[in-house]
Each structure stands twice: as C-alpha cells, then as structure tokens.
N, C-alpha and C positions, 0 to 999 in steps of 0.2 A: 504494501499499500504506500503509495507516493504522496507526500503532503498535498497537490493540489487537487489531484484526488479526494483527497479526507475532505480538503478546504469545499469543493464541490458539493460533494455529498453532505456536510454540514449546512449547507446555503440551500440546497434541498428542503433541507429537515427546519431550517431556519423558516423557509416559503411554507412550508406546511403548517407553524406554529403561529404566523402571523396570520396567514388563513384561518386558522382555527379562532383566533380572538375576535378575528370578524364575524364568523359565522356564529360563533355562541352568543356575541353582541345583537346580531339581526335575529337569531330566533327567539331570544329574549324578546324583544321589541313586538315578534311574532307570532307568540304566544296566545292560543285564544281559550276559549270556553271554560268550564269550573275549576278545570285544573291548571289556570294560567296563574296565578300568584305561585304555586310551586312550582311549577316549571321553568319558569321566568327564573325563579332564585339559584335553581338547578342549574339554569344554562349560565347565568352570572358569577355563579361560584367558581367556575372553570376557569373564566377569563382570569385568574390571579394565578393558578399553576401555568397557563400557557404562556403567559406573559415571562414568568420567570424561566421556562424553559425558553424562551426567545432569547432574552437577557444574557442569560448560559451562551449559547448558540452565539449570538452575535461577537460576543467577548470572548470566543476562543477561537474563533475565525478569523479577529481580528488578533491576536497571540499569534495564530501561525503564519501571520504574512496576508490573510487573505480581506477582500472586502465581503462588509455582509449583505447581502440582498435586502432592499425593503420592496420587493414585490413579492404581495401573498400569494399562495396559491388559489384559485378562483372556488368560493364559496358556490358548493351544490345548491340550487333550486331547490325548494322547499315547498309547500304550501300545508299542510296540514300538521299540527302536533306529532302525530306518529309519523309521516316525512321528516321532519327535521330529527327526530330521534334516531332513526335511521342513519339519515347521513352523518349523525355525531358518531353512532356507533360504529360504523364503516370508517370514518375519519381516524377515532380512536386504536379502533383494530389496526388501521395503516401505520399510524406511527408507533403502536408496540413494535410492528413489523420489522420498521425502517429502525427504528435504537436497537434492536436486538441486533440488526445487520451491523450498525454502526458501532456496537461497543465490540463485536470482532474486527472489524477493521481498524478500532483504535488499542486494540490490543495487538494487533499485527504492526501496525504503526512504531508499536510501542510508550502508549501515553497512556500509562495507568489509571491516572486520574480522570482523564478523559472516560475510558472505559467505565470505571467505578461511579462516574455522573449518569453516563449514558443509561446504563441499568439501574439507576435510580429514578431517572425518566421512565423506562420500560414498565417498573412498578407504580408507578405515577400512571400511565395510560394505560396500562391494565386494571385497576383499580377504576378510573373514569368507564371503563367496557363495561366491567362488571357492573356497576350502579346502571349505566343506561339498560345494558340486558333486562338487569329486573326491574325496571322502572318499565318498560316494551316486554314483559313476560305477560302482564295482563292485561295489557292498555285496552280500556274498553271500545274502541271504536280503530 
C-alpha cells in the first residue's frame, strides 16, 4: 500500500462521511408522521459521530501530505421514513465495509494508530447499522 493510494481511499471515506452528515441532517428535516420526533432525533444524534469521523479523516489526510476533499458523496433520494432508514442502513453498512478494508490497508502501510482508529470507526458504524436494523425490524409501514 503506497501513501497516495491510502490518501485517495481516505478521501473517498471522507466524502462518505460528509455525505452522511448531509444525509442525516436532510432526513431529520424530512421525517414525517407520528414517529417524526423520535426519528428526527435519531438522525440528528448520528451527526456528531459522523462529524468526528470526518474531522479525523481530514486531519489524517493532511498529516499524510494530502488535500482533504470537500465534495460529499451524493445523498440518496428518499421520500418516506422507511426509504430514509433503508438508505441510512445501506450507507452505514458500506462505511463498515470501507473502514474494515481501510484498517487492513493502514496495517499494510505500517500505520498502527490509523489502523486502531479505523477499527474504532468500524465499531461505531456497526452500532449505527444495528440500531437502524432494530428500528426497521417492526416498522409499521
């Protein structure tokens, strides 16, 4: 794993985190129905974690000599609460896969600190996925 490839991959992850922040903020505003207060709060509560991930990634990219992206991944269109939750679940699962791979790349690159931090981010994203799965499990519509 060479440095530039790692930087490029971390920038892709950063784009994902920036997209996730926008996704959660937008979906919180769009939540409707009798579960709106709880759903909006669920979405908004995730923003802080994603912001911390984005800040870490941006700092690491700079430390490696790269330029952090300012372009987020596109946010999937979603009209219903269920569509929003399903889009969030897909994004969290993708982040879990990406960070699992990135931790392997960091180990190969020889950056133990980055590997450990990415493994912590896998834990965070896995927890987000599990919570979203639980909400969707008995979603009434």
